[in-house]
Each structure stands twice: as C-alpha cells, then as structure tokens.
Backbone as a chain_set.jsonl record, in Angstrom:
{"seq": "MAVTQQQATQLSNTDLAPQVANPTTDMTGKLRIARFDFTQSGAGDAGSLAEIAKLPPGKVRIILPLSRIAFSAFGLARTMDLGWLAYTDLAGDAVAADPNGLDDGVAVDIAGSVNPGGTVGGDETYLFTSTDGVTITAQVNDGTIPDAGTLNGYLLYVLD", "coords": {"N": [[0.831, -1.182, 0.0], [0.267, 2.328, -0.485], [0.79, 5.732, 0.525], [-1.813, 7.952, -0.085], [-3.325, 10.79, -1.742], [-6.296, 12.112, -2.416], [-9.164, 13.544, -4.123], [-12.515, 14.601, -3.319], [-15.387, 14.204, -5.422], [-16.77, 16.652, -5.895], [-14.807, 18.553, -5.285], [-12.76, 17.888, -7.125], [-14.046, 18.502, -9.493], [-13.713, 21.245, -9.805], [-11.12, 21.449, -10.643], [-11.034, 20.503, -13.189], [-10.637, 20.873, -16.755], [-12.525, 21.911, -19.355], [-13.83, 23.603, -16.46], [-16.098, 21.942, -14.281], [-19.241, 22.703, -13.15], [-20.455, 22.479, -9.866], [-23.557, 21.272, -8.561], [-25.779, 23.511, -6.855], [-26.991, 22.318, -4.725], [-25.055, 20.769, -3.706], [-22.792, 22.368, -3.249], [-22.303, 25.657, -2.101], [-24.996, 26.284, -1.929], [-28.0, 27.704, -0.455], [-29.02, 27.449, 2.885], [-32.178, 26.603, 4.017], [-35.314, 26.815, 5.83], [-38.162, 24.91, 6.655], [-40.727, 25.324, 8.554], [-43.119, 23.803, 10.762], [-46.352, 23.332, 12.253], [-48.613, 21.121, 13.417], [-51.836, 19.956, 14.172], [-53.928, 17.325, 14.901], [-57.258, 16.938, 13.844], [-59.9, 15.425, 15.106], [-59.885, 11.904, 15.568], [-57.721, 9.77, 13.659], [-57.537, 6.903, 11.555], [-55.128, 4.144, 11.399], [-52.585, 4.67, 9.04], [-53.3, 7.184, 8.39], [-52.497, 10.438, 7.115], [-50.423, 13.253, 7.745], [-49.897, 16.271, 6.319], [-47.054, 18.009, 6.375], [-45.155, 19.866, 5.427], [-44.171, 21.83, 2.561], [-41.846, 21.555, 0.115], [-39.993, 23.759, -2.016], [-40.242, 24.142, -5.68], [-37.857, 22.783, -8.079], [-34.369, 21.897, -7.671], [-33.843, 20.463, -4.658], [-32.293, 19.737, -1.672], [-32.952, 17.876, 1.07], [-31.997, 17.906, 4.459], [-31.778, 15.66, 6.721], [-30.523, 14.988, 9.329], [-30.2, 17.506, 10.499], [-32.71, 18.391, 10.839], [-35.771, 18.488, 12.78], [-38.331, 16.857, 14.611], [-40.989, 17.129, 16.761], [-43.375, 15.506, 18.911], [-46.604, 14.756, 20.261], [-47.885, 12.345, 22.653], [-48.958, 9.554, 20.977], [-50.071, 7.109, 21.566], [-50.149, 3.686, 22.774], [-47.76, 1.582, 21.294], [-47.615, 2.946, 18.84], [-46.318, 4.03, 15.699], [-44.547, 6.192, 13.429], [-44.126, 7.236, 10.07], [-42.054, 9.023, 7.751], [-42.368, 10.745, 4.781], [-43.281, 11.413, 1.355], [-45.727, 13.006, -0.809], [-47.014, 12.101, -4.088], [-45.332, 13.477, -6.93], [-44.174, 15.577, -9.693], [-41.238, 15.156, -11.529], [-38.296, 17.023, -12.679], [-37.894, 16.208, -15.275], [-40.381, 15.788, -16.168], [-41.584, 13.45, -15.476], [-43.739, 11.301, -13.584], [-43.478, 10.861, -10.105], [-43.867, 8.469, -7.708], [-45.82, 8.515, -4.689], [-44.291, 8.106, -1.496], [-44.66, 6.999, 1.475], [-42.886, 6.332, 3.528], [-40.363, 7.111, 2.73], [-38.381, 8.767, 3.753], [-38.054, 8.342, 6.505], [-38.703, 5.62, 8.723], [-40.904, 3.993, 10.847], [-40.738, 5.463, 13.334], [-40.914, 5.668, 16.781], [-43.746, 6.805, 18.371], [-45.276, 6.524, 20.582], [-45.049, 7.597, 23.152], [-44.707, 11.026, 24.204], [-42.227, 13.009, 22.568], [-39.18, 13.772, 20.747], [-37.38, 13.8, 17.622], [-34.506, 13.598, 15.448], [-35.034, 13.192, 12.185], [-34.418, 10.356, 10.021], [-33.139, 7.437, 8.5], [-34.053, 5.754, 6.48], [-32.958, 6.731, 4.22], [-30.163, 6.494, 4.033], [-26.521, 6.501, 3.933], [-25.384, 9.77, 3.955], [-27.712, 10.725, 4.985], [-29.263, 12.594, 3.563], [-31.541, 13.836, 1.083], [-32.176, 14.242, -2.307], [-34.504, 16.073, -3.989], [-36.05, 16.619, -7.105], [-38.173, 18.658, -8.596], [-41.059, 19.859, -10.404], [-43.178, 21.328, -9.339], [-42.802, 21.448, -6.605], [-42.574, 19.576, -3.5], [-44.569, 17.773, -1.307], [-44.146, 17.054, 2.024], [-44.799, 14.364, 4.201], [-46.191, 12.942, 7.23], [-46.942, 9.813, 8.459], [-49.131, 7.945, 10.433], [-48.874, 4.785, 12.022], [-49.846, 1.427, 12.952], [-52.056, 1.84, 14.565], [-54.401, 4.35, 15.711], [-54.197, 7.931, 15.084], [-54.423, 10.21, 17.627], [-57.195, 12.424, 18.394], [-56.396, 15.811, 18.496], [-53.693, 15.227, 18.582], [-50.286, 16.162, 18.171], [-47.774, 17.454, 15.946], [-44.757, 19.092, 15.54], [-42.121, 21.231, 14.389], [-39.212, 21.416, 12.313], [-37.886, 21.312, 8.987], [-34.814, 21.182, 7.431], [-33.278, 22.365, 4.476], [-31.426, 22.539, 1.385], [-31.134, 24.935, -1.124], [-30.871, 26.587, -4.262]], "CA": [[0.0, 0.0, 0.0], [0.987, 3.606, -0.559], [0.075, 6.91, 1.023], [-2.479, 8.613, -1.207], [-4.05, 12.039, -1.513], [-7.296, 12.151, -3.472], [-10.178, 14.569, -3.923], [-13.931, 14.309, -3.495], [-15.867, 14.567, -6.756], [-17.104, 18.076, -5.97], [-13.556, 19.311, -5.301], [-12.036, 17.646, -8.376], [-14.75, 19.198, -10.58], [-13.175, 22.6, -9.957], [-9.802, 21.35, -11.266], [-11.163, 20.026, -14.565], [-10.597, 21.886, -17.817], [-13.136, 23.054, -18.686], [-14.33, 23.37, -15.116], [-17.459, 21.417, -14.164], [-19.93, 23.361, -12.041], [-21.156, 21.632, -8.915], [-24.912, 21.758, -8.281], [-25.841, 24.279, -5.612], [-27.412, 21.442, -3.641], [-23.827, 20.159, -3.186], [-21.854, 23.417, -2.812], [-22.698, 27.075, -2.133], [-26.442, 26.478, -1.819], [-28.465, 28.405, 0.742], [-29.767, 26.626, 3.822], [-33.522, 27.14, 4.254], [-36.08, 26.097, 6.842], [-39.606, 24.749, 6.494], [-41.238, 25.128, 9.907], [-44.499, 23.316, 10.734], [-47.14, 23.052, 13.451], [-49.754, 20.322, 12.981], [-52.703, 19.4, 15.21], [-54.936, 16.437, 14.334], [-58.646, 17.294, 14.15], [-60.62, 14.152, 15.071], [-58.973, 10.757, 15.486], [-57.522, 9.196, 12.328], [-57.135, 5.498, 11.56], [-53.78, 3.803, 10.943], [-52.398, 5.051, 7.648], [-53.633, 8.609, 8.221], [-51.367, 11.29, 6.748], [-50.335, 14.664, 8.097], [-49.043, 17.014, 5.393], [-46.383, 18.909, 7.314], [-44.359, 20.923, 4.788], [-44.037, 21.742, 1.103], [-40.559, 22.044, -0.374], [-40.192, 24.505, -3.261], [-39.844, 23.46, -6.917], [-36.441, 22.827, -8.472], [-33.514, 20.919, -6.995], [-33.868, 20.745, -3.223], [-31.714, 18.632, -0.889], [-33.373, 17.907, 2.462], [-30.926, 17.456, 5.353], [-32.525, 15.078, 7.827], [-29.932, 15.072, 10.667], [-30.341, 18.861, 11.026], [-34.141, 18.633, 10.996], [-36.273, 18.036, 14.085], [-39.779, 16.676, 14.722], [-41.496, 16.853, 18.109], [-44.708, 14.913, 18.807], [-47.306, 14.397, 21.489], [-48.063, 10.894, 22.795], [-50.002, 9.052, 20.087], [-50.686, 5.931, 22.163], [-49.386, 2.452, 22.866], [-47.228, 0.888, 20.115], [-47.777, 3.727, 17.609], [-45.125, 4.477, 14.997], [-44.778, 7.206, 12.393], [-43.203, 7.272, 8.938], [-41.889, 10.324, 7.118], [-42.184, 10.55, 3.337], [-43.773, 12.47, 0.481], [-46.813, 12.753, -1.757], [-46.581, 12.005, -5.492], [-44.974, 14.75, -7.554], [-43.607, 15.484, -11.036], [-39.832, 15.558, -11.5], [-37.918, 18.038, -13.66], [-37.976, 15.624, -16.616], [-41.795, 15.642, -16.491], [-42.044, 12.114, -15.103], [-44.426, 11.171, -12.299], [-42.773, 10.164, -9.033], [-44.89, 7.928, -6.812], [-45.777, 8.828, -3.263], [-43.546, 7.142, -0.686], [-44.941, 7.471, 2.829], [-41.77, 6.101, 4.449], [-39.136, 7.299, 1.972], [-37.373, 9.519, 4.5], [-37.848, 7.668, 7.788], [-39.656, 4.518, 8.858], [-41.085, 3.358, 12.146], [-40.356, 6.279, 14.484], [-41.808, 5.405, 17.908], [-44.454, 7.997, 18.83], [-46.221, 6.11, 21.615], [-44.957, 8.613, 24.2], [-44.262, 12.317, 23.681], [-40.784, 13.112, 22.404], [-38.718, 14.438, 19.531], [-36.337, 13.061, 16.902], [-33.919, 14.053, 14.194], [-35.429, 12.101, 11.289], [-33.408, 9.698, 9.191], [-33.139, 6.01, 8.734], [-34.273, 4.971, 5.265], [-32.246, 7.353, 3.108], [-28.834, 5.894, 4.002], [-25.382, 7.374, 3.69], [-25.317, 11.024, 4.718], [-29.079, 11.037, 5.405], [-29.867, 13.687, 2.81], [-32.293, 13.331, -0.066], [-32.317, 15.251, -3.35], [-35.749, 16.102, -4.752], [-36.075, 17.491, -8.278], [-39.601, 18.7, -8.892], [-41.557, 21.022, -11.15], [-44.151, 22.08, -8.546], [-42.54, 21.271, -5.186], [-42.83, 18.257, -2.931], [-45.214, 17.815, -0.001], [-43.604, 16.085, 2.971], [-45.882, 13.82, 5.018], [-45.974, 12.035, 8.354], [-48.025, 8.827, 8.461], [-49.211, 7.152, 11.657], [-49.042, 3.35, 11.78], [-50.064, 0.534, 14.098], [-53.152, 2.343, 15.39], [-54.931, 5.662, 15.342], [-53.61, 9.175, 15.563], [-55.494, 10.712, 18.482], [-57.69, 13.782, 18.253], [-55.516, 16.813, 19.115], [-52.288, 14.836, 18.511], [-49.512, 17.247, 17.551], [-46.43, 17.358, 15.371], [-44.198, 20.395, 15.185], [-40.678, 21.191, 14.192], [-38.676, 22.06, 11.123], [-37.066, 20.559, 8.042], [-33.79, 22.021, 6.806], [-32.983, 21.946, 3.117], [-30.539, 23.41, 0.616], [-31.74, 25.403, -2.351], [-30.085, 27.61, -4.958]], "C": [[0.875, 1.244, 0.0], [0.13, 4.696, 0.071], [-0.532, 7.614, -0.183], [-3.093, 9.924, -0.771], [-4.996, 12.199, -2.693], [-8.372, 13.161, -3.112], [-11.585, 14.0, -4.068], [-14.343, 14.791, -4.886], [-16.114, 16.062, -6.889], [-15.846, 18.942, -6.002], [-12.804, 19.116, -6.613], [-12.732, 18.295, -9.57], [-14.166, 20.577, -10.841], [-11.798, 22.608, -10.617], [-9.86, 20.888, -12.719], [-11.063, 21.184, -15.549], [-11.398, 21.348, -18.995], [-13.718, 22.634, -17.331], [-15.781, 22.877, -15.151], [-18.104, 22.066, -12.94], [-20.613, 22.328, -11.158], [-22.574, 22.159, -8.729], [-24.935, 22.496, -6.945], [-26.351, 23.442, -4.445], [-26.231, 20.69, -3.033], [-22.851, 21.193, -2.64], [-22.476, 24.791, -3.042], [-24.196, 27.329, -2.102], [-26.797, 27.177, -0.513], [-29.306, 27.464, 1.594], [-31.082, 27.323, 4.144], [-34.224, 26.287, 5.301], [-37.545, 26.048, 6.436], [-40.136, 24.363, 7.874], [-42.692, 24.66, 9.827], [-45.044, 23.124, 12.145], [-48.397, 22.345, 12.975], [-50.51, 19.822, 14.206], [-53.799, 18.592, 14.524], [-56.322, 16.871, 14.782], [-59.514, 16.046, 13.993], [-59.619, 13.016, 14.928], [-58.89, 10.249, 14.054], [-57.041, 7.767, 12.435], [-55.67, 5.337, 11.16], [-53.682, 4.084, 9.453], [-52.758, 6.503, 7.38], [-52.372, 9.423, 7.979], [-51.524, 12.691, 7.307], [-49.405, 15.3, 7.076], [-48.379, 18.11, 6.211], [-45.575, 20.029, 6.664], [-44.392, 20.738, 3.277], [-42.707, 22.378, 0.714], [-40.782, 22.746, -1.709], [-39.793, 23.691, -4.49], [-38.352, 23.629, -7.192], [-35.681, 21.696, -7.812], [-33.381, 21.334, -5.537], [-33.318, 19.528, -2.489], [-32.135, 18.814, 0.572], [-32.27, 17.29, 3.321], [-31.578, 16.954, 6.638], [-31.843, 15.21, 9.189], [-30.022, 16.46, 11.3], [-31.794, 19.243, 11.248], [-34.604, 18.055, 12.329], [-37.793, 17.94, 14.055], [-40.106, 16.333, 16.17], [-42.931, 16.357, 17.974], [-45.279, 14.69, 20.194], [-47.406, 12.872, 21.548], [-49.23, 10.441, 21.922], [-50.694, 7.822, 20.645], [-49.81, 4.694, 22.023], [-49.04, 1.857, 21.499], [-47.414, 1.643, 18.807], [-46.403, 4.07, 17.025], [-45.525, 5.465, 13.906], [-43.706, 7.071, 11.313], [-43.153, 8.693, 8.395], [-41.595, 10.09, 5.643], [-42.734, 11.714, 2.551], [-44.959, 12.007, -0.34], [-46.234, 12.639, -3.159], [-46.295, 13.399, -6.035], [-44.424, 14.5, -8.952], [-42.163, 15.97, -10.986], [-39.522, 16.529, -12.638], [-37.939, 17.526, -15.093], [-39.428, 15.451, -17.058], [-42.37, 14.283, -16.146], [-42.717, 12.132, -13.735], [-43.549, 10.38, -11.336], [-43.833, 9.739, -8.022], [-44.715, 8.429, -5.382], [-44.992, 7.729, -2.547], [-43.69, 7.57, 0.773], [-43.828, 7.218, 3.839], [-40.419, 6.274, 3.762], [-38.031, 8.033, 2.704], [-37.064, 8.901, 5.857], [-38.981, 6.674, 7.99], [-39.7, 4.041, 10.301], [-40.598, 4.149, 13.344], [-41.374, 6.024, 15.603], [-42.411, 6.721, 18.403], [-45.493, 7.636, 19.9], [-46.21, 7.065, 22.806], [-44.417, 9.898, 23.579], [-42.739, 12.358, 23.601], [-40.429, 13.911, 21.175], [-37.566, 13.648, 18.93], [-35.735, 13.932, 15.807], [-34.229, 12.932, 13.213], [-34.258, 11.56, 10.486], [-33.445, 8.22, 9.469], [-33.39, 5.191, 7.497], [-33.518, 5.538, 4.076], [-30.871, 6.723, 2.939], [-27.745, 6.917, 3.752], [-25.39, 8.6, 4.571], [-26.676, 11.513, 5.193], [-29.588, 12.36, 4.834], [-30.607, 13.075, 1.634], [-32.51, 14.474, -1.04], [-33.638, 15.063, -4.086], [-35.537, 17.019, -5.949], [-37.518, 17.519, -8.759], [-39.986, 19.965, -9.65], [-42.463, 21.901, -10.299], [-43.919, 21.994, -7.048], [-42.948, 19.888, -4.719], [-43.435, 18.436, -1.541], [-44.668, 16.686, 0.863], [-44.727, 15.671, 3.929], [-45.349, 13.029, 6.213], [-47.185, 11.115, 8.393], [-47.986, 8.031, 9.755], [-49.511, 5.695, 11.294], [-49.415, 2.644, 13.079], [-51.162, 1.019, 15.039], [-53.52, 3.751, 14.958], [-53.993, 6.791, 15.741], [-54.715, 9.849, 16.381], [-55.934, 12.126, 18.09], [-56.78, 14.694, 19.072], [-54.061, 16.355, 19.209], [-51.503, 15.902, 17.75], [-48.171, 16.782, 16.999], [-45.97, 18.791, 15.152], [-42.694, 20.268, 15.062], [-40.285, 21.91, 12.924], [-37.885, 21.062, 10.283], [-36.08, 21.535, 7.432], [-33.458, 21.454, 5.441], [-32.083, 22.981, 2.451], [-31.17, 23.673, -0.726], [-30.818, 26.449, -2.956], [-30.54, 28.99, -4.538]], "O": [[2.034, 1.227, 0.414], [-1.094, 4.588, 0.138], [0.148, 7.846, -1.182], [-3.35, 10.145, 0.413], [-4.562, 12.397, -3.827], [-8.488, 13.585, -1.962], [-11.822, 13.058, -4.825], [-13.712, 15.685, -5.452], [-15.714, 16.673, -7.879], [-15.826, 19.967, -6.684], [-12.264, 20.078, -7.16], [-12.076, 18.61, -10.563], [-14.131, 21.027, -11.986], [-11.35, 23.648, -11.1], [-8.839, 20.885, -13.407], [-11.366, 22.329, -15.213], [-10.96, 20.37, -19.6], [-14.047, 21.469, -17.105], [-16.586, 23.345, -15.956], [-17.574, 21.985, -11.832], [-21.271, 21.412, -11.652], [-22.781, 23.373, -8.737], [-24.202, 22.148, -6.02], [-26.16, 23.821, -3.289], [-26.363, 20.055, -1.987], [-22.151, 20.921, -1.664], [-23.103, 25.035, -4.073], [-24.628, 28.474, -2.236], [-25.99, 27.231, 0.415], [-30.19, 26.771, 1.09], [-31.095, 28.5, 4.504], [-33.785, 25.181, 5.618], [-38.096, 27.029, 5.936], [-40.007, 23.216, 8.302], [-43.423, 25.072, 8.927], [-44.316, 22.805, 13.085], [-49.17, 22.915, 12.206], [-49.908, 19.326, 15.158], [-54.515, 19.111, 13.668], [-56.54, 17.143, 15.963], [-59.829, 15.65, 12.871], [-58.611, 13.16, 14.236], [-59.876, 10.291, 13.319], [-56.229, 7.444, 13.302], [-55.05, 6.269, 10.648], [-54.598, 3.767, 8.695], [-52.549, 7.003, 6.274], [-51.318, 9.148, 8.552], [-52.624, 13.243, 7.337], [-48.241, 14.91, 6.975], [-49.044, 19.03, 6.685], [-45.336, 21.053, 7.304], [-44.611, 19.634, 2.778], [-42.469, 23.563, 0.946], [-41.678, 22.36, -2.461], [-39.098, 22.681, -4.376], [-37.684, 24.492, -6.621], [-36.256, 20.673, -7.441], [-32.874, 22.411, -5.225], [-33.816, 18.416, -2.663], [-31.733, 19.774, 1.229], [-31.682, 16.274, 2.951], [-31.889, 17.74, 7.533], [-32.535, 15.525, 10.157], [-29.929, 16.581, 12.522], [-32.078, 20.311, 11.791], [-33.914, 17.235, 12.933], [-38.466, 18.831, 13.537], [-39.574, 15.376, 16.732], [-43.632, 16.735, 17.035], [-44.553, 14.467, 21.163], [-47.046, 12.189, 20.588], [-50.36, 10.894, 22.106], [-51.813, 7.516, 20.232], [-48.855, 4.673, 21.247], [-49.916, 1.656, 20.658], [-47.374, 1.023, 17.745], [-45.456, 4.36, 17.756], [-46.69, 5.552, 13.518], [-42.536, 6.825, 11.606], [-44.096, 9.466, 8.562], [-40.689, 9.334, 5.293], [-42.675, 12.86, 2.995], [-45.179, 10.814, -0.546], [-45.092, 13.033, -3.395], [-46.937, 14.375, -5.645], [-44.229, 13.352, -9.353], [-41.883, 17.052, -10.47], [-40.388, 16.821, -13.463], [-37.996, 18.321, -16.031], [-39.689, 15.022, -18.182], [-43.517, 13.99, -16.483], [-42.319, 12.882, -12.843], [-42.956, 9.365, -11.703], [-44.605, 10.567, -7.54], [-43.606, 8.724, -4.938], [-45.028, 6.566, -2.949], [-42.928, 8.409, 1.253], [-43.823, 7.83, 4.907], [-39.436, 5.653, 4.165], [-36.865, 7.936, 2.322], [-35.919, 8.939, 6.306], [-40.087, 6.869, 7.485], [-38.672, 3.725, 10.899], [-40.085, 3.557, 14.293], [-42.577, 6.156, 15.38], [-41.689, 7.635, 18.803], [-46.47, 8.36, 20.094], [-47.256, 7.314, 23.405], [-43.746, 9.859, 22.548], [-42.048, 11.81, 24.46], [-41.259, 14.636, 20.626], [-36.865, 12.919, 19.631], [-36.361, 14.869, 15.311], [-33.733, 11.819, 13.387], [-33.243, 12.232, 10.303], [-33.759, 7.806, 10.585], [-32.985, 4.03, 7.446], [-33.442, 4.895, 3.029], [-30.456, 6.446, 1.814], [-28.023, 8.063, 3.4], [-25.402, 8.489, 5.797], [-26.779, 12.607, 5.748], [-30.249, 13.138, 5.521], [-30.339, 11.941, 1.237], [-32.972, 15.549, -0.654], [-33.867, 14.035, -4.723], [-34.916, 18.074, -5.824], [-38.027, 16.521, -9.27], [-39.325, 20.998, -9.547], [-42.513, 23.111, -10.516], [-44.774, 22.435, -6.279], [-43.586, 19.13, -5.449], [-42.89, 19.155, -0.703], [-44.719, 15.515, 0.485], [-45.499, 16.505, 4.403], [-44.227, 12.523, 6.206], [-48.324, 11.581, 8.364], [-46.941, 7.504, 10.136], [-50.293, 5.412, 10.386], [-49.305, 3.213, 14.164], [-51.18, 0.633, 16.207], [-53.009, 4.269, 13.965], [-53.127, 6.64, 16.602], [-55.824, 10.038, 15.882], [-55.162, 12.909, 17.537], [-56.438, 14.377, 20.211], [-53.259, 17.027, 19.856], [-52.011, 16.479, 16.789], [-47.539, 15.859, 17.511], [-46.724, 19.612, 14.63], [-42.084, 19.325, 15.565], [-40.925, 22.876, 12.509], [-37.301, 20.107, 10.796], [-36.472, 22.605, 6.965], [-33.366, 20.24, 5.257], [-31.989, 24.129, 2.885], [-31.676, 22.764, -1.385], [-30.071, 27.117, -2.241], [-30.001, 29.989, -5.014]]}, "num_chains": 1, "name": "protein.A"}
C-alpha cells in the first residue's frame, strides 16, 4: 500500500478543464427552513397522513440530521413514517408517493422528539427534483392518531 491524496468529486470538478460546475445542492447552496405546526382534528385510523411541509420546486436537498420533529403521545405501540406525496420531477415524469421514503417506524407512543433519518442511508440527505414542489408527510401506523395529537418542528434543506 501507498500513502495517497485524493479529492472528493465536488472538489475535483473545480480542477477540470473546462471546469465542471457543482450543483448548488452540493456546494454554495443556501440553507432554508420549512417550519411546521400540525394538530390532528378528530382521530384518524392507521395510515392517516399529516401534510407537514411543502418544499419549493427545483432541486432541493433535504438534510434530515439537522431537521427536528417533536410529537405528542399518540398511544401504545404507535409508529410514524416520514415521506412524500406524489410529484412530477424536472424531466416531467411522475414520481410515486412514498410514505416512508425519508424515515420509517419512528416510535411515537410517548411524547418526544427526533432528528429524522433512517431509510435514506449514507449522509441522510435526499435530493428532490420537482416542477411544482414536494409535499412532505408524516403517516401514523399501528393504530390511530389521536384527536388533538400534535407534530411540530422544522425541516432544513438546501436550495439555490
């Protein structure tokens, strides 16, 4: 073996001739916040969705470890998934809804809070490319979401 010195893709792009521009979702993008306060009106069965935020159109990278979701006690053995509604990508193709595409099985039986992440993998960021924005959802599983159950917090994302 030998001692090596190598560059990340984004850094080596700047050394290419001609130079390759990095997407702003990787370098120099602006960090934004999508804050939400949700209160359930009437109990909802398992599978009920709470639409908690809408990310803007374009290329948007959500940063899950910097995001935070607080919740009231939903009840014994309840879990929550974090995902999105169907949307159209920048190529004009339909992207299916994925109710647990960002996080799966967060325990919400007792009141608490979490930094979401768990199904994305790697650096726990996710790049959305959409023509009209993407609605982020929280779905209750394994039982009902109680009347007056709450979710609040914020999602951090990078945008040009």
